[in-house]
C-alpha positions in Angstrom: 0.0 0.0 0.0 1.3 3.4 -0.9 0.4 6.5 1.2 1.1 9.8 -0.4 2.5 11.9 2.4 4.9 14.3 0.8 4.9 16.4 -2.4 8.7 16.1 -2.6 11.3 13.5 -1.8 12.0 13.0 1.9 15.5 14.5 1.7 14.0 17.7 0.1 11.3 17.9 2.9 14.0 17.6 5.6 16.0 20.4 4.0 13.0 22.6 3.9 12.1 21.8 7.6 15.7 22.3 8.6 15.7 25.8 7.0 12.5 26.7 8.9 13.9 25.4 12.2 17.1 27.5 11.7 15.1 30.6 10.8 13.0 30.0 14.0 16.2 29.7 16.2 17.6 32.8 14.6 14.4 34.7 15.2 14.3 33.6 18.9 17.9 34.5 19.4 17.4 37.9 17.9 14.3 38.7 19.9 15.8 37.4 23.2 19.0 39.4 22.6 17.0 42.6 21.9 14.9 42.0 25.0 17.9 41.5 27.3 19.8 44.4 25.8 16.9 46.7 26.3 16.5 45.5 29.9 20.2 46.0 30.6 20.2 49.6 29.3 16.9 50.5 30.9 15.1 51.1 27.6 12.6 48.3 27.6 9.9 49.9 29.7 10.0 53.2 27.8 8.9 51.6 24.6 7.8 48.1 25.6 4.6 48.2 23.6 6.4 49.2 20.4 9.0 46.5 20.9 6.5 43.8 21.7 4.4 44.7 18.7 7.5 44.6 16.5 8.4 41.2 17.8 4.9 39.9 17.3 5.0 41.1 13.7 8.3 39.4 13.1 7.0 36.2 14.6 3.9 36.3 12.5 6.0 36.8 9.4 8.1 33.7 10.3 4.9 31.7 11.0 3.4 32.6 7.6 6.6 31.9 5.7 7.0 28.6 7.5 3.4 27.6 6.7 3.9 28.4 3.0 7.0 26.2 3.0 5.1 23.4 4.8 2.5 23.6 2.1 5.2 23.0 -0.5 6.3 19.7 1.1 3.2 18.1 2.6 0.3 16.9 0.5 -2.2 17.9 3.3 -2.4 21.5 4.6 -3.0 19.9 8.0 0.6 20.2 8.9 0.8 24.0 8.2 -2.3 24.5 10.4 -0.9 22.1 13.1 2.3 24.2 13.2 0.4 27.4 13.5 -1.9 26.2 16.2 0.8 24.6 18.3 0.5 25.8 21.9 2.8 25.1 24.7 3.1 26.0 28.3 4.4 29.5 28.9 7.2 29.7 31.5 7.3 33.0 33.3 10.8 33.9 34.5 10.6 35.8 37.8 11.5 39.4 37.2 11.1 39.3 33.4 8.3 40.7 31.3 5.4 38.2 31.0 4.6 39.1 27.4 8.2 38.6 26.3 8.2 35.2 28.1 5.1 34.2 26.2 6.5 35.3 22.8 9.8 33.5 23.4 8.0 30.4 24.5 5.7 30.5 21.5 8.6 30.5 19.2 10.3 27.7 21.1 7.2 25.6 21.0 6.7 26.0 17.3 10.4 25.2 16.7 9.8 22.0 18.7 6.9 21.1 16.5 9.0 21.5 13.4 11.6 19.3 15.0 8.9 16.7 15.5 7.9 16.9 11.8 11.6 16.6 10.9 12.2 13.6 13.2 9.1 11.8 11.9 10.2 12.1 8.3 13.7 11.0 9.1 12.4 7.9 11.0 9.7 6.9 8.5 11.8 7.5 5.4 15.0 5.9 6.6 14.9 3.9 3.4 16.5 3.1 0.1 14.9 3.7 -3.2 15.3 0.5 -5.1 14.0 -1.1 -8.2 12.9 2.1 -9.9 10.0 3.8 -8.0 9.4 1.2 -5.5 10.2 2.1 -1.9 10.7 -0.8 0.6 10.9 -1.0 4.3 8.6 1.8 5.2 5.0 1.9 6.3 4.6 5.3 4.6 5.9 4.4 1.2 6.9 7.4 -1.0 6.8 7.1 -4.7 10.2 7.8 -6.2 11.1 9.5 -9.5 12.7 6.4 -11.1 16.2 7.2 -9.7 18.0 4.9 -7.3 19.0 6.9 -4.3 19.6 6.5 -0.6 17.9 8.8 1.9 19.2 9.4 5.4 21.2 6.2 5.6 
């Protein structure tokens, strides 16, 4: 039985997911750095609303871009929605701004979800393409393009 799961080969899907994960980490690092810098120099409170709104906008841009990329690799749009709707537990750090804590945790939780997608593909498609398009040794068999290739071996 063949289940069509991806629009692209597994290694291409992993490359797209990895780029989304890296972009998420870079965004989180940037926002966290800006937050701590502004706290250290006493500027956070003077324009907290402006900073938080700017960070929300940057996060939303990353989410939308990531959803678009997920839609290029998955057959079902479910995964893009699943990524967007991912909610985790917010960890409030004593003495830190609650809204910043929430934003930082939201990014981390979504990165974790992308890592789950990535890990699943790596586990399920730990296979070799053999005999043309036939994929063996995987419950989610992915149709090949006629080339013999190894994926994540």
